[in-house]
C-alpha positions in Angstrom: 62.9 -45.3 5.2 61.0 -48.2 4.7 61.3 -49.6 1.4 57.5 -50.9 0.5 58.8 -53.3 -2.2 61.7 -55.4 -3.2 62.3 -59.1 -4.1 64.7 -61.5 -3.3 65.7 -64.7 -5.3 68.1 -67.2 -5.8 68.6 -67.1 -9.5 67.6 -70.1 -11.3 66.6 -69.4 -15.1 64.0 -72.2 -14.7 62.5 -70.5 -11.7 62.8 -67.1 -13.0 62.2 -67.4 -17.0 60.7 -63.9 -17.4 64.2 -62.9 -16.7 65.6 -63.4 -20.3 68.1 -61.9 -22.8 68.8 -58.3 -22.2 68.3 -58.8 -18.1 71.4 -60.4 -17.5 71.8 -57.5 -14.6 69.3 -59.1 -12.5 70.4 -62.7 -13.4 72.1 -63.3 -10.0 71.2 -64.1 -6.4 69.7 -61.0 -4.4 69.2 -61.5 -0.7 68.8 -59.8 2.4 72.8 -59.0 3.0 72.9 -57.8 -0.5 69.7 -55.6 -0.1 71.0 -54.4 3.4 74.7 -53.3 2.1 72.9 -51.0 -0.6 70.1 -49.9 1.0 70.3 -49.0 4.9 73.8 -46.9 4.3 71.4 -44.8 2.5 68.7 -44.2 5.3 67.0 -47.4 4.6 65.8 -49.1 8.2 63.1 -51.3 7.1 61.6 -53.8 3.6 58.6 -55.1 2.8 59.8 -58.5 1.1 56.6 -59.4 -2.1 56.8 -62.5 -3.8 58.4 -63.0 -7.3 57.0 -66.7 -8.2 53.8 -68.0 -8.0 54.7 -71.2 -5.2 53.8 -71.6 -1.6 57.3 -72.4 -1.5 58.2 -68.6 -2.4 56.2 -67.6 0.4 57.4 -70.3 2.9 61.4 -68.9 2.2 60.4 -65.6 2.1 59.1 -66.0 5.9 61.8 -68.0 6.8 64.1 -65.3 6.0 61.8 -62.7 7.7 62.1 -64.8 11.1 65.1 -63.2 12.7 65.8 -60.2 10.6 64.5 -56.5 11.9 65.5 -55.2 8.7 62.7 -57.2 7.0 59.5 -55.9 8.6 56.8 -57.6 6.7 56.5 -60.0 3.6 53.6 -59.9 0.6 53.8 -63.7 -0.4 51.9 -66.1 -2.6 48.7 -68.4 -1.9 46.4 -69.7 -4.6 43.1 -67.3 -4.0 41.2 -69.4 -6.5 42.1 -73.1 -5.4 39.3 -74.9 -3.0 43.0 -75.8 -1.2 43.2 -71.6 -0.5 42.3 -71.8 3.4 44.7 -75.0 3.8 47.4 -72.8 2.4 46.2 -70.3 4.5 46.5 -71.9 7.7 50.1 -72.6 7.1 51.3 -69.3 7.9 48.3 -68.1 9.9 50.7 -67.8 13.0 53.3 -66.1 11.1 53.3 -62.1 12.3 55.4 -61.4 9.3 52.9 -62.4 6.6 51.3 -58.7 5.8 50.2 -59.3 2.4 49.1 -61.3 -0.8 50.0 -61.1 -4.5 49.1 -62.8 -7.4 50.5 -61.7 -11.0 47.5 -60.3 -12.5 49.4 -58.3 -15.5 49.7 -61.8 -17.0 46.0 -63.1 -16.9 43.9 -62.4 -19.3 40.6 -59.8 -18.9 38.2 -60.5 -17.0 40.2 -62.9 -14.6 39.8 -60.1 -11.5 35.8 -60.4 -11.6 36.3 -64.2 -11.5 34.0 -65.5 -8.9 36.9 -68.1 -7.2 39.2 -64.7 -7.2 36.9 -62.8 -5.3 35.7 -65.3 -2.8 39.5 -65.8 -2.4 40.1 -62.0 -1.4 37.0 -62.4 1.0 39.6 -65.3 2.8 42.0 -62.4 3.5 39.9 -60.0 4.9 39.4 -62.5 7.3 42.6 -62.9 8.8 43.3 -58.7 8.4 45.6 -59.8 5.0 46.7 -56.5 2.3 46.3 -57.3 -1.0 48.7 -56.2 -3.5 47.5 -55.3 -7.0 50.0 -55.9 -9.5 48.2 -54.7 -13.2 49.1 -52.5 -16.3 46.9 -49.3 -16.8 44.5 -51.1 -19.6 43.4 -53.3 -16.5 42.7 -50.1 -14.1 38.9 -49.9 -15.0 38.7 -53.2 -14.2 41.0 -52.6 -10.8 38.2 -50.5 -10.4 35.3 -52.8 -10.0 37.0 -55.5 -8.5 38.0 -53.0 -5.3 34.6 -51.8 -5.7 33.7 -55.3 -4.7 35.6 -55.3 -1.5 35.3 -52.3 0.1 36.3 -53.2 3.5 39.7 -55.2 2.0 42.9 -52.8 2.0 44.3 -52.5 -1.0 48.1 -51.3 -2.2 48.6 -50.8 -5.9 52.2 -51.8 -7.0 54.1 -49.4 -9.1 51.4 -46.9 -10.0 50.0 -49.4 -12.5 53.4 -49.4 -14.7 52.6 -46.5 -16.4 54.5 -46.2 -19.8 57.0 -43.5 -19.9 58.2 -41.6 -22.7 60.0 -38.2 -23.5 57.7 -35.0 -24.3 54.6 -37.7 -23.9 52.0 -38.3 -20.9 49.9 -41.3 -20.3 46.8 -39.2 -19.7 44.3 -42.0 -20.0 46.1 -43.8 -17.1 46.1 -40.9 -15.2 42.0 -40.5 -15.6 41.8 -43.8 -14.6 44.7 -43.8 -11.5 42.5 -40.6 -10.1 39.5 -42.9 -10.2 41.0 -45.7 -8.5 42.4 -43.3 -5.6 38.8 -42.1 -4.9 38.9 -45.4 -2.7 40.0 -45.1 0.2 40.9 -48.5 1.0 43.4 -48.4 -1.7 47.1 -46.8 -1.2 49.5 -46.4 -3.7 54.0 -47.6 -4.2 55.8 -45.0 -5.6 58.4 -47.4 -7.2 59.2 -49.5 -10.4 59.0 -46.4 -12.5 62.5 -46.4 -14.4 62.1 -49.5 -16.2 58.7 -48.7 -17.6 60.6 -45.5 -19.4 60.5 -46.2 -22.9 62.9 -43.8 -24.1 66.4 -44.0 -22.4 68.2 -42.4 -20.4 65.5 -41.8 -17.8 65.4 -38.5 -16.0 64.1 -36.6 -13.2 61.8 -34.7 -15.1 60.5 -37.5 -16.9 59.3 -38.6 -13.9 58.1 -35.4 -12.6 54.1 -35.5 -14.2 54.1 -39.0 -12.9 54.8 -38.2 -9.0 52.7 -35.2 -9.5 49.5 -37.4 -10.6 50.2 -39.5 -7.8 50.0 -37.2 -4.9 47.3 -35.5 -6.4 45.4 -38.7 -6.7 46.6 -40.2 -3.5 47.7 -37.4 -1.3 50.8 -37.6 1.1 48.7 -40.1 2.9 48.1 -43.3 0.7 51.6 -43.3 -1.2 54.7 -44.8 0.0 58.2 -44.8 -1.3 59.4 -48.3 -2.5 62.4 -49.4 -5.2 61.3 -52.6 -6.6 65.0 -54.0 -6.1 66.5 -55.4 -8.4 64.7 -55.2 -11.1 65.6 -51.6 -10.6 68.8 -52.0 -11.6 67.9 -52.8 -15.0 68.1 -49.0 -15.3 69.2 -47.3 -12.4 71.2 -47.8 -9.4 69.7 -48.1 -5.7 71.0 -44.8 -4.6 70.3 -42.9 -7.8 66.5 -44.0 -7.5 66.8 -42.9 -3.8 68.4 -39.5 -5.0 65.6 -39.2 -7.6 62.8 -39.6 -5.0 64.0 -37.4 -2.8 64.4 -34.3 -5.5 60.6 -35.2 -6.3 59.5 -35.3 -2.7 61.3 -32.5 -1.6 58.9 -29.8 -1.4 56.7 -32.0 1.1 56.5 -31.1 4.5 58.3 -33.1 7.3 55.4 -34.6 8.1 54.2 -35.6 4.7 57.9 -36.8 4.1 57.9 -39.0 7.1 53.9 -40.6 6.0 55.6 -41.1 2.6 58.6 -42.9 3.9 57.7 -44.5 7.0 54.2 -44.2 8.6 52.1 -45.2 5.1 53.4 -48.2 4.6 53.6 -49.3 8.1 49.6 -48.3 8.4 48.8 -50.0 5.0 50.7 -53.2 6.6 49.8 -52.9 9.8 53.5 -52.8 10.6 53.3 -51.7 14.1 51.9 -55.1 15.8 54.0 -57.3 13.2 57.8 -56.1 13.6 
C-alpha cells in the first residue's frame, strides 16, 4: 500500500494555530519514524508527505526528510502561487526529485479565490514543471473548483479528502455527490479516499456511514482514479490508523485484485509520477 496523504510536524501552538481545544491528541510531534512504526506493519510501504503550513520552510523541511527514507515517496509542498516570487521559489526545489506536487489551503480562502488571475498564472508555472496540484476544498467550493479545473485541462489535479463531505447518521449530502460527479468528469482529476472520519458529524462513526461516500467516489472516479490515503495524524482525532485501514479494506473488498492494486498503489504512483521520482 501507498498512503497518498499524511502530515509531519514538530508541534508548536504558534506554528499550528488550527490545532486548538479538543484536539490535544494531535498536539504532539509526528515524525517519519512515528508513521513508519504505525503504518508499515499494516502493509504501508510508501507515503506522500503533504504540507501542513504555508511556508517555504515547511516545503524545505519535508524535502530534507524525504532525501534518504525510501518510505517517503514524494512531497506535496507549498509555494507562493500568487506571488511574483513564485519562479524563484520553484527554482529552489527544481532539482529535488521528491517534490511531486503543490498545495494551497483553499478551504480557508474566500469565494472566488480559485478564479483569481494571479493564482491561475501560478498554476501555469506548475504545469511547466510537471508538478501536481492538490485541491483542498469544502463541498460549497466544488462548483468553483470545476470552473477552475476547466481553465487548466492539461494540469494534473488530485482532490483531497473527497472535498470533506459532512457525514451524518441517516443522512447523505446529495448536493456534494452531484458536484463531485461533475468534477470527476474531468479526466485530469483524481481523488483521495482519505480523512473522512474527521468529517463525521454524529459520533461514533461506522463503516455503514462511510459506505455511501465510498460508493459515490468509486462511481465518480472509477477504480483507476481513486487512491488510498489516511490523513494521519489528523485522523487520530476520530480513529486509530489500523481502524481506518480495516474500514477501507472492508469497503474495497468487492474490488477485483487488479482494481485493489490500482486503488492502494498504482493510482497514486500514476498521479504523482512516482516511478521517476522514487
